C-alpha positions in Angstrom: 136.5 79.0 151.4 132.8 78.8 150.3 131.3 76.9 147.5 131.9 79.3 145.0 135.8 79.3 145.2 138.5 77.0 144.2 142.1 76.4 145.0 143.7 76.1 141.5 147.2 73.7 141.7 150.4 75.6 143.3 150.0 75.0 147.0 148.6 77.2 150.0 150.2 80.3 148.7 148.2 80.2 145.0 145.6 83.0 144.5 141.7 82.2 144.9 139.7 83.0 142.2 136.0 84.0 143.0 133.2 82.9 140.6 131.1 86.3 139.8 127.5 86.3 140.6 125.3 85.6 137.8 123.8 89.0 136.5 120.1 89.8 137.0 117.9 88.6 134.2 117.2 91.8 132.3 113.4 92.7 132.2 111.3 92.2 128.7 110.3 95.2 127.0 107.6 94.9 125.1 106.6 97.3 122.4 103.3 98.0 124.1 105.2 99.2 127.7 106.0 102.1 125.3 103.7 102.8 122.5 99.6 101.7 121.8 99.6 100.3 118.5 97.0 102.2 116.5 95.2 101.7 113.4 96.5 100.0 110.1 98.2 102.6 107.8 99.3 100.1 105.3 99.5 96.0 104.5 102.3 94.1 102.2 103.4 90.9 101.6 105.8 91.6 104.5 103.1 92.4 107.5 101.7 95.5 108.5 102.2 99.0 109.1 100.3 100.5 112.1 100.3 103.9 114.3 102.3 103.9 117.2 100.9 106.2 119.9 103.6 107.2 122.9 101.9 106.5 126.1 103.5 108.8 127.9 102.5 111.3 125.5 99.5 110.2 123.5 99.4 113.7 121.2 102.8 112.1 120.0 102.3 109.6 116.8 104.7 107.4 115.1 104.6 104.9 112.6 106.0 101.0 113.3 106.5 98.5 110.7 105.2 94.9 111.7 107.3 92.2 110.1 106.5 88.5 109.8 109.0 86.6 111.1 110.3 83.9 108.2 113.5 83.1 109.9 113.1 79.2 109.3 111.2 79.8 105.7 112.8 77.4 103.0 115.1 79.6 100.9 114.7 82.8 103.1 118.8 83.4 103.5 120.0 87.0 103.4 117.0 88.2 101.1 114.3 86.7 103.9 112.1 89.6 105.3 113.5 89.0 108.5 117.3 89.4 107.3 116.7 92.3 105.1 114.9 93.7 108.3 117.8 93.3 110.7 120.3 94.4 107.8 118.2 97.7 107.4 118.1 98.4 111.5 121.4 97.5 111.9 122.4 100.1 109.6 120.0 102.7 110.5 120.5 102.6 114.0 124.1 104.0 113.4 122.9 107.2 111.0 121.7 110.3 112.2 121.0 112.9 109.4 118.6 115.2 108.5 117.4 113.7 105.7 117.6 109.9 106.5 114.3 108.3 108.3 114.8 107.6 111.9 114.2 104.7 114.0 113.4 105.1 117.3 112.7 101.7 118.7 113.0 97.7 117.5 111.5 94.9 119.1 110.7 91.5 118.4 108.3 88.5 119.6 107.8 85.0 118.6 105.6 85.9 115.7 106.7 89.7 114.3 109.4 92.2 114.2 108.5 95.7 115.1 110.3 98.7 113.9 109.4 102.3 115.1 110.1 105.1 112.9 109.2 108.6 111.8 105.8 109.5 110.7 106.1 111.5 107.5 103.0 113.3 106.3 103.9 114.3 102.6 104.1 110.8 100.8 106.8 109.4 98.3 108.5 112.0 95.9 107.0 109.5 93.5 103.6 110.4 94.2 104.4 114.4 94.0 105.9 113.3 90.6 102.5 112.0 89.5 100.4 115.1 90.9 102.9 117.8 89.5 103.8 115.6 86.2 107.0 117.3 86.8 109.2 119.8 88.8 110.3 122.9 88.0 114.3 123.4 88.1 114.0 125.4 91.3 111.8 123.0 93.2 114.0 120.0 91.7 117.0 121.7 93.0 115.8 121.8 96.6 114.8 118.1 96.6 118.1 117.1 94.7 120.4 119.1 97.4 118.9 117.2 100.0 119.0 113.8 98.5 122.4 114.4 97.8 123.3 115.3 101.4 122.4 111.9 102.4 123.7 109.8 100.0 127.0 111.6 100.4 126.7 110.9 104.3 126.0 107.4 103.7 128.9 107.1 101.5 131.2 108.9 103.9 129.9 105.9 106.2 130.9 103.4 103.5 127.6 102.2 103.0 126.1 102.1 99.5 122.2 102.1 99.2 121.7 100.1 96.3 117.9 100.9 95.4 118.0 104.8 95.6 114.8 105.7 93.5 111.5 108.2 93.5 109.8 105.6 96.0 112.6 105.7 98.6 112.6 109.2 99.4 109.7 110.5 101.7 108.5 114.3 101.8 107.9 115.1 105.5 104.9 117.6 104.7 102.9 118.5 101.3 105.1 120.7 100.2 107.0 119.9 97.1 110.0 121.9 98.7 109.7 120.2 102.0 112.4 118.2 104.1 113.4 115.0 102.2 113.9 111.7 103.8 115.6 108.6 102.4 114.2 105.2 103.4 114.3 101.6 102.9 118.0 100.2 103.3 116.8 96.9 103.2 119.4 96.3 99.9 122.3 98.7 101.6 125.7 97.1 102.3 128.7 98.0 103.9 132.1 98.6 101.6 135.7 98.8 101.1 137.1 101.5 98.6 138.6 99.4 95.7 136.5 96.3 96.0 133.7 95.7 93.6 130.4 93.7 93.9 128.5 91.6 91.6 125.0 91.1 93.2 122.3 92.6 90.8 119.8 94.5 93.3 118.0 98.0 92.6 115.0 98.4 90.5 115.2 98.1 86.5 114.8 101.5 85.6 117.7 102.9 87.9 120.1 100.3 87.4 123.2 101.8 86.3 125.2 100.2 83.3 128.4 98.8 85.5 125.7 96.9 87.6 123.9 95.3 84.9 127.6 94.1 84.2 127.8 92.7 87.7 130.8 94.7 88.8 130.4 98.0 90.4 130.8 100.1 93.7 128.7 103.1 95.8 128.8 104.9 92.5 125.6 103.1 91.3 124.1 105.2 93.8 125.1 108.3 91.9 123.8 107.1 88.6 120.6 105.9 89.9 120.4 109.7 91.7 120.8 110.8 88.2 117.7 109.0 86.8 115.8 110.4 89.8 116.3 113.7 88.8 115.9 113.5 85.6 112.5 111.7 86.2 111.8 115.0 88.2 112.3 117.3 85.6 111.4 115.4 82.5 108.3 113.6 83.7 109.6 110.3 82.5 112.4 107.6 82.7 115.7 108.0 80.7 115.4 104.5 79.8 111.9 102.9 79.4 110.4 99.8 77.9 107.6 97.3 78.7 110.0 94.6 79.7 113.3 94.5 81.9 115.5 93.1 79.5 114.9 95.7 77.0 115.2 98.5 79.5 118.8 96.8 80.5 119.6 96.4 76.9 118.8 100.2 76.1 121.1 101.1 79.2 124.2 99.5 77.8 123.5 100.3 74.0 121.7 103.8 73.8 122.5 107.6 74.6 120.2 109.3 76.6 117.8 112.0 74.9 118.5 115.3 76.8 116.3 117.8 74.6 112.7 116.5 74.9 109.5 118.6 75.2 111.4 119.9 78.8 113.6 122.6 78.3 116.2 122.5 80.7 118.8 124.9 81.7 122.7 124.2 80.8 123.5 124.3 84.0 120.9 121.8 85.0 121.7 119.8 81.8 125.2 120.0 82.9 124.6 118.4 86.2 122.4 115.4 84.9 124.9 114.4 82.3 128.0 114.4 85.4 125.3 112.1 87.2 124.6 109.6 84.3 128.1 109.5 83.4 128.3 106.0 81.5 131.9 105.8 82.9 132.4 105.1 86.6 135.8 107.0 86.5 133.9 110.2 85.1 130.7 110.4 87.0 130.6 112.9 89.6 131.0 111.4 93.4 128.3 113.0 95.8 130.7 115.2 97.5 131.7 116.8 94.0 127.7 117.1 93.4 126.9 119.1 96.3 130.0 121.6 95.4 128.1 121.7 91.7 127.0 125.4 91.1 123.2 124.1 90.4 123.0 122.3 94.0 124.8 125.4 95.8 122.4 127.8 94.3 119.2 125.8 95.4 116.9 127.1 97.9 116.9 125.7 101.3 113.7 123.6 102.1 110.6 124.5 104.1 111.0 124.4 107.9 110.5 121.0 109.2 107.0 120.9 111.3 106.3 119.0 114.4 106.2 115.3 112.6 105.0 113.6 115.4 101.5 115.8 116.0 98.5 113.6 116.1 96.2 114.3 112.9 92.9 113.2 114.4 91.1 116.2 113.9 93.0 117.8 111.2 92.0 117.9 107.4 94.7 117.1 105.7 95.0 115.5 102.1 96.4 111.7 101.3 98.5 111.2 98.1 98.3 107.2 99.1 95.3 106.4 97.3 95.9 107.7 93.7 99.9 106.7 94.1 98.5 103.0 94.9 96.5 103.4 91.8 98.9 104.4 89.4 101.1 101.3 90.8 98.4 99.1 90.0 97.8 100.1 86.5 101.5 100.0 85.6 102.5 96.9 87.9 100.5 94.5 86.2 102.8 91.7 87.9 102.3 92.8 91.5 100.8 90.5 93.6 97.6 91.5 96.2 97.6 91.3 99.8 96.8 87.8 100.6 93.6 88.5 102.5 94.0 85.0 104.5 97.4 86.2 105.9 96.4 89.3 106.6 93.4 88.4 108.9 95.8 85.9 110.4 98.5 88.5 111.3 95.3 90.8 112.7 94.4 88.0 115.2 98.1 87.1 116.4 98.3 90.6 117.2 95.1 90.6 118.8 95.9 87.9 120.8 99.4 89.0 121.8 97.8 92.2 122.7 95.4 90.3 125.0 98.3 88.3 126.6 100.1 91.6 127.4 97.0 93.1 129.3 97.1 89.9 131.3 100.8 90.7 132.2 102.3 88.5 129.9 105.2 89.9 127.8 105.8 88.1 124.8 108.3 90.5 123.2 111.3 92.0 124.0 113.8 94.7 122.6 116.4 94.8 120.2 119.2 97.2 121.0 119.2 99.8 123.6 117.0 102.2 124.7 117.3 105.6 123.0 117.2 108.2 126.0 113.8 110.6 125.3 113.1 113.8 126.8 110.2 112.1 128.7 112.1 109.4 130.3 113.2 111.9 133.1 109.8 112.7 134.5 109.5 111.0 138.1 106.4 109.4 137.2 107.9 108.0 134.2 111.0 106.6 136.2 108.9 105.3 138.9 106.9 102.8 136.5 109.8 102.1 134.7 111.5 100.5 137.6 108.3 98.4 138.1 108.8 96.9 134.7 109.1 92.9 135.7 109.4 89.5 133.4 105.8 88.0 133.7 105.9 84.7 135.5 103.9 82.9 132.8 105.8 84.5 129.6 107.9 81.5 129.0 105.0 79.2 128.9 103.1 81.4 127.0 105.8 81.9 124.0 106.2 78.1 124.3 102.1 77.7 123.5 102.4 80.4 121.0 105.1 78.7 118.9 103.3 75.4 119.2 99.9 77.1 117.9 101.8 79.3 115.1 101.7 76.1 112.7 100.4 78.1 109.5 103.9 79.0 107.3 104.2 83.1 107.3 103.5 84.8 104.2 107.1 85.9 104.0 108.5 87.1 101.0 106.2 87.3 98.1 109.1 87.6 95.7 111.3 84.1 96.6 111.8 83.9 93.0 114.7 86.2 92.1 113.3 88.3 89.3 113.4 92.1 88.1 110.1 93.9 88.7 108.7 96.5 86.9 109.2 100.4 88.1 106.2 102.3 88.3 105.9 104.7 85.4 104.9 108.1 85.8 101.7 108.4 84.7 100.2 112.1 85.1 96.5 110.9 84.4 96.9 109.1 87.4 97.1 112.3 89.6 93.7 113.0 88.6 91.9 110.1 90.7 91.4 108.9 94.1 91.1 111.2 97.4 93.7 112.3 99.5 94.7 111.4 103.3 97.8 111.0 105.3 100.7 109.0 104.1 102.8 107.5 106.9 106.9 107.1 106.0 106.3 103.1 106.8 103.7 102.9 104.4 104.9 104.1 101.3 107.9 102.0 102.4 105.0 99.6 102.4 104.7 100.0 98.8 108.0 99.5 98.0 108.2 96.4 99.8 105.3 95.0 97.5 106.9 96.0 94.5 110.3 94.1 95.6 113.6 95.1 93.9 115.6 93.0 91.8 116.8 90.4 94.2 120.3 88.5 94.1 119.8 86.3 90.6 122.6 84.3 91.1 122.1 82.9 94.6 118.3 82.1 94.5 117.0 80.6 91.5 114.2 78.2 93.2 110.7 78.7 92.5 108.0 80.7 94.6 105.1 79.2 96.2 102.5 81.4 95.9 
């Protein structure tokens, strides 16, 4: 017997057990192996959003959301950037639906978490509300049917979104009837039927009565969807006020005004009333909503165009600037991007890029590598087989950790508070030039306007 075997008690006839050989170390797979990180598309308290250009197919462009790690930040816990990022990725990697954003790849290194996702060119549904003031019933039905399909799908997977709002649905193209994508699963949670939740989370204008009462289930998503559809067709929220407490009191005590300047058909009104039913038991489910005549009769969305095509030479409109302007006007308490933190992030990314060029891979993939068409090409297989761990990687990680003494920007909303939702101010639609908006960039805006966090668990003061 060799050194790798041993004889257990029981005599010469006892069986011999061989120690299994150690599995070879899995090569590091940095995000820069697959993507070239391009220009900055957006910034927020969490980090940056950049173009992610496929090296094997340079004409294909995706978006990468780069999150500063705050695993060790004081008071981080389940609402830290890292925790919410991992929650979102864990849920989205198991979801496949035409109306839910696709996550392609997830990576990490000592400083950042990276998630590569679809690039969506149409911007937020909220931005279209600002542009059009309000949607026609027909266009609203086209969008609503897709949103409802996404909600029904996640509910069938026992997932509650808990932050349904206009900012968390993106249009794949500039048309108001293009394909819609649900985004931002940072507040989402798995649920079991018959189990009630108590955490207050979401955005003030979209809070269901039972969520304010801190005893709710997945039906809060349908209430929030009803608020969104009301906003689409009326151009304003069903309940509004300058402060969050007043909004919540109105939700609990006042009836909704159904006939204002916008005159809706009885069929449309009937649908909205079923969604905005205060009683959870009487409220329409997502599955029932898909069977409602108003939704069944909705026109199909426009054919989805190639999402990943490069836009370097394309003269396209961008709703981003005037959307940001509208957000700034109606959300005076919103924190601006810390320029010092932004500079530090950029410098750290440049340092990691230079290390990568020297053969030092500080990053690693999280999860399995998705199979894409180009991966079957012989030249890709040969190159991929040559991936090895750089000898100096461990040392570089150690040195990088030592140098990273500056605390991460982390969450701008460590203090648990209710943040005002953006108002649909139609005048904002007339200002600003228009450029391309990415799915992740719009998500960056939503991250800046942090939703309501867990108020009962997090009461400590926030450091600026």
